[in-house]
C-alpha positions in Angstrom: 0.0 0.0 0.0 2.8 2.4 0.8 4.4 1.6 -2.6 1.2 2.5 -4.4 1.0 5.9 -2.5 4.6 6.6 -3.5 3.8 5.7 -7.1 0.8 8.1 -7.1 2.8 10.9 -5.6 5.7 10.5 -8.1 3.2 10.3 -11.0 1.5 13.6 -9.8 4.9 15.3 -9.7 5.8 14.0 -13.1 2.5 15.1 -14.6 3.1 18.6 -13.2 6.7 18.8 -14.5 5.7 17.5 -18.0 2.8 20.0 -18.1 5.2 22.9 -17.1 7.8 21.7 -19.6 5.1 21.6 -22.3 4.0 25.1 -21.5 7.5 26.5 -21.5 8.3 24.7 -24.8 5.1 26.0 -26.3 6.0 29.6 -25.3 9.5 29.1 -26.7 8.0 27.7 -30.0 5.6 30.6 -30.3 8.2 33.2 -29.3 9.3 34.1 -32.8 5.9 34.8 -34.2 3.0 34.8 -31.8 4.6 36.3 -28.7 5.7 39.5 -30.3 2.2 40.0 -31.8 0.6 39.4 -28.4 3.0 41.7 -26.6 2.4 44.4 -29.3 -1.4 43.9 -28.9 -1.1 44.4 -25.2 0.7 47.7 -25.7 4.2 46.6 -25.0 6.6 48.0 -27.5 10.3 48.4 -27.9 13.2 47.4 -30.1 13.9 44.3 -27.9 10.7 42.7 -29.3 12.4 42.3 -32.6 15.0 40.1 -30.9 12.4 37.4 -30.7 12.7 36.8 -34.4 16.2 35.4 -33.9 14.6 32.4 -32.3 12.8 31.4 -35.5 15.7 29.1 -36.6 15.2 27.1 -33.4 11.4 26.8 -33.6 11.4 23.2 -34.9 13.5 22.1 -32.0 11.2 23.8 -29.5 8.2 22.2 -31.2 9.8 18.7 -31.1 10.7 19.1 -27.4 7.2 20.4 -26.6 5.6 17.4 -28.4 7.7 15.1 -26.2 6.6 16.9 -23.1 3.0 16.9 -24.2 3.0 13.2 -25.2 4.5 12.2 -21.8 2.1 14.5 -19.9 -1.0 13.1 -21.7 0.2 9.6 -21.3 0.7 10.0 -17.5 -2.6 11.7 -17.0 -4.6 9.0 -18.7 -2.5 6.2 -17.3 -3.0 7.5 -13.7 -6.8 7.1 -14.2 -6.3 3.4 -14.8 -4.2 2.6 -11.7 -6.0 0.0 -9.6 -6.8 0.8 -6.1 -8.5 -1.0 -3.2 -11.7 0.4 -1.8 -11.0 2.6 1.2 -7.4 3.4 0.3 -6.2 6.9 0.0 -6.1 6.5 -3.8 -9.8 5.3 -4.0 -10.7 8.9 -4.6 -8.2 10.2 -7.1 -6.9 13.7 -7.0 -8.1 16.2 -9.6 -5.9 16.5 -12.7 -7.5 19.8 -13.8 -4.5 22.1 -13.4 -2.3 19.6 -15.3 -4.9 19.1 -18.0 -5.3 22.9 -18.3 -1.6 23.2 -18.7 -1.4 20.5 -21.3 -4.4 21.8 -23.3 -3.0 25.4 -23.2 0.4 24.2 -24.4 -1.2 22.2 -27.2 -3.2 25.2 -28.3 -0.1 27.3 -28.3 1.9 24.8 -30.4 -0.9 24.4 -32.9 -1.2 28.2 -33.2 2.6 28.5 -33.7 2.6 25.9 -36.5 -0.6 27.3 -38.0 0.8 30.9 -38.0 3.9 29.7 -39.9 1.8 27.9 -42.5 -0.9 30.7 -42.9 1.1 33.9 -42.5 2.6 33.7 -46.1 -0.9 33.3 -47.5 -2.4 36.3 -45.7 0.7 38.5 -45.8 1.4 38.2 -49.5 
């Protein structure tokens, strides 16, 4: 029983770390294109925003790393729902995965937006 509680705790930490890694990777992947537009839309300006375009050459690496984090995060979230537990144990009522799922979905949306922006920008800007 103690081993199963330890497994649940380590799975919860891993889910959080993978969701955070996915969010950071998604922000990095969108930093060359979407992030400057969002900052400009919020009223933030300055010559330093142009420095984000230098990260465009690394975007495919950011996207690949983010996909690894997202894949691992989704796998852990859905696997943790399937862990067997005896009635009355501490794990009989599983903890909520809402913050982790929110982070994973937000990172997924950001990555899709970054990829879509790269594909659609030449069409709309030409």
